C-alpha positions in Angstrom: 31.9 31.4 -54.3 30.0 34.8 -54.3 26.3 34.8 -54.6 24.9 37.1 -57.3 23.7 40.2 -56.1 19.7 40.1 -56.8 19.4 43.7 -56.4 22.3 45.1 -58.7 21.4 48.1 -60.7 21.9 49.0 -64.5 22.7 52.8 -64.5 23.3 54.4 -68.1 24.8 57.7 -67.9 24.2 60.2 -70.6 26.2 63.4 -72.1 27.0 64.9 -75.0 30.8 65.2 -76.6 32.9 67.8 -75.4 35.4 70.4 -78.1 38.2 69.2 -75.9 39.7 66.1 -78.0 42.0 63.8 -75.7 43.0 61.5 -78.6 43.8 61.6 -82.4 42.6 59.0 -84.4 41.0 56.1 -82.6 40.2 56.0 -79.4 36.4 54.5 -77.5 34.1 57.2 -76.5 34.7 57.1 -73.4 38.5 57.9 -73.8 38.6 60.6 -76.8 36.5 63.5 -74.7 38.1 65.7 -71.9 36.9 69.0 -70.9 33.8 69.2 -68.9 33.2 65.5 -69.4 35.8 64.7 -67.0 33.3 64.6 -64.3 30.9 62.5 -65.6 34.0 60.0 -66.5 34.9 59.7 -62.6 31.5 59.5 -61.6 30.5 56.6 -64.2 34.2 55.2 -62.6 33.0 55.3 -59.5 29.7 53.4 -59.7 31.7 51.3 -61.8 34.3 50.0 -58.8 31.7 51.3 -56.1 30.8 48.1 -54.2 27.9 47.3 -50.7 27.7 44.7 -48.7 31.4 43.2 -50.5 29.0 42.4 -53.5 29.4 45.1 -56.9 26.9 48.5 -56.3 25.4 48.3 -60.2 26.6 47.7 -63.6 27.3 51.3 -65.3 27.1 52.2 -68.8 28.8 55.5 -70.5 27.2 57.2 -73.5 27.8 60.2 -75.7 25.4 61.8 -78.0 28.5 62.5 -80.7 27.9 65.1 -83.8 29.4 63.3 -86.2 28.3 59.7 -84.8 24.8 60.6 -82.8 24.6 58.4 -79.4 27.5 56.2 -79.5 28.0 54.0 -76.0 31.2 54.6 -74.5 33.0 51.2 -75.4 32.6 51.7 -79.1 35.2 52.9 -80.9 35.0 56.3 -83.1 37.1 59.0 -83.7 37.6 62.7 -83.6 35.9 65.7 -86.0 35.9 69.2 -86.8 32.6 70.5 -85.9 30.8 70.3 -82.1 27.2 70.5 -81.8 27.0 73.8 -79.2 23.3 75.2 -79.8 19.9 74.7 -80.1 20.3 74.2 -84.0 22.8 72.4 -84.2 21.3 69.5 -81.6 18.2 69.7 -84.2 20.3 68.9 -87.9 22.6 66.1 -85.6 18.6 64.8 -84.3 17.3 65.1 -87.8 20.8 63.2 -88.9 21.5 60.6 -86.3 17.9 60.5 -84.2 19.9 60.3 -81.0 16.6 60.5 -79.3 15.5 57.2 -81.0 18.7 55.8 -80.1 18.5 56.6 -76.6 15.0 55.4 -76.5 15.7 52.4 -77.4 19.2 51.8 -75.3 17.2 53.1 -72.0 14.3 50.6 -71.3 17.2 47.8 -70.5 18.3 50.5 -67.6 17.2 50.7 -64.0 18.5 54.0 -64.2 19.7 57.1 -66.6 21.8 59.8 -65.5 21.2 62.7 -68.0 23.9 65.8 -67.8 23.3 67.9 -71.1 22.4 71.4 -72.1 19.9 73.1 -71.7 18.5 72.9 -75.4 19.1 69.3 -75.5 17.3 68.6 -72.6 14.3 70.0 -73.9 14.1 67.4 -76.7 14.1 65.1 -74.8 11.4 66.1 -72.7 8.7 66.8 -75.9 10.0 63.3 -77.6 9.3 61.7 -74.4 12.4 59.9 -74.6 13.1 58.5 -71.0 10.2 56.3 -69.6 8.6 57.3 -66.0 10.9 57.7 -63.0 14.2 56.2 -64.5 16.0 59.5 -64.8 18.6 61.4 -62.5 18.2 65.1 -64.8 21.6 67.5 -64.4 19.6 69.8 -65.9 18.6 73.6 -66.3 16.3 74.5 -63.3 13.6 75.6 -66.1 13.3 71.7 -65.8 12.7 70.8 -62.1 8.6 70.8 -61.9 8.9 68.8 -65.7 11.4 66.8 -64.2 8.9 66.3 -60.7 5.9 65.4 -63.4 7.4 62.0 -64.4 8.8 61.3 -61.5 12.4 61.9 -62.4 15.3 63.1 -59.9 16.3 66.3 -60.7 19.7 68.5 -59.6 21.0 71.9 -60.8 23.5 71.7 -63.7 26.4 74.4 -62.4 27.2 75.8 -65.7 28.3 73.6 -68.6 29.5 71.1 -65.6 28.2 68.1 -63.9 30.1 69.9 -60.1 31.2 67.4 -57.5 28.1 67.9 -55.7 25.8 66.9 -57.9 28.3 63.7 -58.3 28.0 62.8 -54.7 24.5 63.0 -54.8 23.6 60.9 -57.1 26.6 58.6 -56.4 24.7 58.5 -52.5 20.9 57.7 -54.6 22.0 55.2 -56.7 24.0 53.4 -53.6 21.1 53.6 -51.9 18.8 52.3 -54.5 21.0 49.1 -54.4 
């Protein structure tokens, strides 16, 4: 019988929706989006299947900040929609309508680490709202926020365009592996 991994870390990986829908009709939030989210989903899958010293390395959850539904856990079933937010005004409108900041504030409390890979203007909203607790976040974002991340005890990685990037994914994996 395998003993429990007392060092098992819980990790939440958060990104925003993509205009690339992989399914028509109903699908989980994990299955629904393609495009730049594919790199993030590969990181999630890698973390989910990783082991260390013969035991599962971490528990990982995935969530999407969606235009239509607000924050949606990856295993929730959703439907595709016509309009996807792409600029500051859109993020602010969706926040007003769906309160994804409040949703993430509540959900993230239960995780040891929160990996956040979102656009610059959305990340600024997280900072202003103080959505996440000090010391929890691994931020993949604009270099403008490097100092703010350091003040909060967060790990910062520079976002490469709209993508996570293979190098950042590897660094995040190694960081979580070393913390496990």
